[in-house]
C-alpha positions in Angstrom: 3.3 -2.7 -27.4 2.9 -2.1 -23.7 4.8 0.1 -21.3 5.9 -3.0 -19.3 7.6 -4.4 -22.4 10.4 -1.9 -21.7 10.9 -3.0 -18.1 13.8 -5.3 -18.7 15.8 -2.6 -20.5 14.7 0.0 -17.9 15.6 -2.2 -15.0 19.1 -2.7 -16.4 19.8 1.0 -16.9 18.2 1.9 -13.6 20.4 -0.7 -11.8 23.5 0.8 -13.5 22.4 4.3 -12.3 21.7 3.0 -8.7 25.1 1.3 -8.6 26.8 4.6 -9.7 24.8 6.5 -7.1 25.9 4.1 -4.4 29.5 4.7 -5.2 28.9 8.3 -4.6 26.4 8.2 -1.7 26.9 4.8 -0.1 23.9 3.6 2.0 22.8 7.1 3.1 19.3 6.4 1.7 18.9 3.9 4.5 19.6 6.5 7.2 16.5 8.6 6.5 13.0 7.5 7.4 9.7 8.2 5.8 9.2 11.4 7.8 9.5 14.5 5.5 10.3 12.2 2.6 7.8 13.8 0.2 9.2 17.3 1.0 12.9 16.1 0.5 12.2 14.3 -2.8 10.0 17.1 -4.1 12.9 19.5 -3.4 15.1 17.3 -5.6 12.5 17.2 -8.3 12.3 21.0 -8.1 16.1 21.2 -8.5 16.0 18.9 -11.5 13.3 21.1 -13.0 15.2 24.3 -12.4 18.3 22.8 -14.0 16.2 21.9 -17.0 14.4 25.2 -17.2 17.3 27.5 -16.6 20.4 25.4 -17.5 19.1 23.4 -20.4 20.0 20.1 -18.6 18.0 17.0 -19.4 15.8 15.8 -16.5 17.7 12.8 -15.1 14.7 10.4 -15.3 16.7 7.5 -13.9 17.5 9.5 -10.8 13.8 10.4 -10.5 13.0 6.7 -10.8 15.6 5.9 -8.2 14.1 8.4 -5.8 10.6 6.8 -6.4 12.1 3.4 -5.7 13.7 4.5 -2.5 10.5 6.2 -1.3 8.6 3.0 -2.1 11.1 0.9 -0.1 11.0 3.2 2.9 7.2 3.0 2.9 6.8 -0.7 2.2 10.0 -2.2 3.8 11.0 -0.1 6.8 13.0 -3.1 8.0 15.6 -2.2 5.3 16.4 1.1 7.0 19.2 1.5 9.5 
């Protein structure tokens, strides 16, 4: 078994998460550029960690993956930004 064997299932649930996020946030991800991206995303990771550590919430791994995808798109496809 390989980690990539899980990609079809992961892609499906990640897409569902991203579609849900888009209903809430729209295309706001396209309005920010790469500048300060690491600091912004790290801050969100820290918030997720704090919610896990102090609130007992599960880490929202699909949201983490979504943030990674958005960062990758911004760095590799700046033409997608508004």
